[in-house]
LOTORTOR-347016 format. One record per atom (N, C-alpha, C): x, y, z; residue in one letter. Coordinates in pm, whole numbers, plus 50000, padded with zeros to 5 digits. Layout:
XYZA...
***
This chain:
932848855794428M933828848894348M933318834994307M932638828194397A932098814994363A931098816294249A930318826994250H929358828994142H930058831594009H931198838194013S931968840493891S932498827193836S932868818293925L933378805193884L932258795893838L931148796093910W929998787293881W928748795893861W928608802793748P927498812193729P926108805893723P926028792693708D924708786393703D924038785893839D924798787093946G924228787094081G923908801294126G922918802594212A922538815594266A923568820294369A923748833294379V924688838894476V924318834294616V923028834194648S922598829794781S922928815094806S922848806894703E923188792694715E924688791094745E925518798594672H926958798094696H927278802894838H926638813694879A926888818995013A926548808795121A925438802095105A925028791995203A925998780195204A926418775695086Q927368764495079Q928698768095144Q929228779795114F930518783595171F930408786195320F929298791395366A929108793095511A929138779595581A928538769595519A928548756195577A929968750495579A930698752195470Y932088747395465Y932918754095574Y932808766995585I933608774595682I933248770495824I931988767295847A931548762895980A931928748296008A932528741695908G932908727695926G931748718295910G930718722895840D929498714995824D929178712995676D930218709095598G930008706595456G929088694695435G928638692795312P927638682495285P928158668095294P929428665995277G929958652395278G930538648495412G930968636095421E931578631195544E933088632595542E933678634395423L935118635995413L935498650695435L936688653295486P937078667095516P937278675595391P937118688495410D937428698095305D937948710795369D938478719695288A939068732095339A938918743095236A938808755295285I938738767095200I939978775395227I940668779495122F941828788195132F941498801095060F941888812495117V941598825295055V942868833395038V942838842294939A943938851694917A943388865794930A944138874194997E943768888095017E944818897094954E944378908894911D945348918794865D945858926494988D946818935294973P947358942495091P946328950395170P945228954295106A944168961695176A943208952495250A943378939395235G942508929895304G941298925495225G941218929195099S940108924895015S940398910994959S939368902494956L939538889194899L939748890194749L940758882894699V941048883094556V941058868994496V940898858694580G940888845194528G940548835194635G940198823194590F939938812194683F940248798994616F940498789194698A940598775294654A939808766894753A938998757994702H938248748694785H938798734794756H939338728494858A939898714994842A939088705094923A938998693094873G938298682594944G939078669694938G938748660695025L939318647395024L938298638194957L938748630394862R937878620894793R938448606894807R937568597094805S938018583294815S938718578794688S938428585294575H939048581994447H938848593494350H939648593494244A939488603294137A940038597194009A939458600893897D939908595593767D941408597693750D942078587193706G943498587893678G944408586693798G943838585193917C944628584294040C944618569994093C945608566894175D945728553694236D944498551094323D943698540894288P942448538394362P942658532694502P943888529294537S944118523494670S944368534094777S944348546994738H944588557794835H943588568994813H943198575794920P942368587694901P943168598394828P942478607794770V943128618094689V942588631794729V943478641594729G943038655394745G942408659894614G941378668094625Y940698672594504Y940488687594510Y940898694194405L940678708594393L939258710594342L938348712694435E936918713694401E936588726594328E937288737194361G937078749994298G938268758994321G938558767594224W939748775894230W939468788294147W939558799994208Y939228812294137Y940128823494186Y940598831494092V941358843594123V940728854994043V940498866294108A939928877894040A940808881493920A940188885293809P940978888493689P942098898693714P941878908193803S942898918393831S944128912793901S944038900493953H945148894594026H945698881793963H945268879193842R945768867393772R947178869993720R947908859093699R949288859493650R950218866693748R949848866093877M950658871893983M951028861294087M950818848394053R951128836894139R950138835194254R949058842894256V948038841394360V947418827494350V947048823394230G946458810094210G947428798994248G948688800694212A949688790694246A949828789194396A949778800294469Q949878799694615Q948648793094676Q947478795894621L946258789494670L946308774394647L946728770394528V946818756094497V947878749394585V948998756094606A950048750394693A949518748294834A948708757494884A948118755895018A947158743995020A946358742494915A945438731094906A946208717994897A947278717894820E948088705794809E948758702294942E949238712495013G949838709995145G948828704295242G947618709395238W946548704195323W946298689395290W946188686195161A945948672295120A947118663295163A948328668295146R949508660695187R949478657995337R949018667695415S948968665995560S947958655295602S947018651995513L946038641495538L946488628095481L947718627495433G948268614995381G948058612795233G947538622595162C947318620895018C948648620794944C948698612494843R949868611494757R949628618194622R948358621294594E947998627394467E946948638194490E946928647594398M945928658194397M945298657894258M943988659194252A943278658994125A942408671494112A941948673893993S941108685493965S940378682993834S939538692193796D938878691493666D938558705493619D938218706593494T937758719193437T936958715893312T936278725693260W935478723693139W936398721893019W935938714292922I936748711292804I937058723892722I936198734192731D936438746492656D937048757692742D937478754392862S938078764292952S939598763692937S940078769492828F941498768492793F942398775492894F941958786992948D942778793793048D942968785093171D941908778593215S942008769693331S942898757693301S942768752093182Q943618740893145Q945088744993147Q945398756593092Q946778761493091Q947288763993233Q946428769393319A946828771993458A947128758893530A946278748993512H946528735893573H947858730093524H948068730293394Q949278724493339Q950518732093383Q950418745193398A951548753093445A951948749293588A950998743793664L951268739693802L951598724793812L951798718293698G952228704393698G951128693993687G949888698193669Y948798688593653Y948818683293511Y948458670593495E948418664493363E947018659493331E946648660193206V945358655293161V945348640093171V944308634493235V944198619993247V942968614493174V942048623393133D940828618693069D940128630593006D939378627992903R938478638092844R937128631192827R936068638492852C934758632492849C933768642192785C932878636892704V931798644792647V930498638792701V929678647092763H928408642492821H927268645792725H926298636992717Y925138638992628Y923858638592709Y922818644492652R921478643592707R920488644292593R919268640092621K918208640392520K916888642192592K916078651492544N914728652992599N913888641292553N913078636192641L912168625192606L910718629992608L
***
């Protein structure tokens, strides 16, 4: 599922990263959590990866913020509130750490993701276009 969300990374890279997160040995010093959704047969159908950040664009800089680092639901289980339940679990986790805000991001051309975020009460706080040039 992580590879479906971030196809530029290798499956083995995603597996190693998630194994580290699950073992409590993520790359940063701030806490993070993985939430999963299963279907009635016990198959994984979605995940949300939440982290604590010292700041995020558009959020009060005087408080840490929960951050939705990644969020994916299998196409067969979309529009069934699976994603909403995963995000609610991530938000509850952030709230339990004293966060007053939750932030996230998505690609500017990812309209489905933008609509999903907005349906859950997230608001756009910034848009950015990144440039590069070969030298």
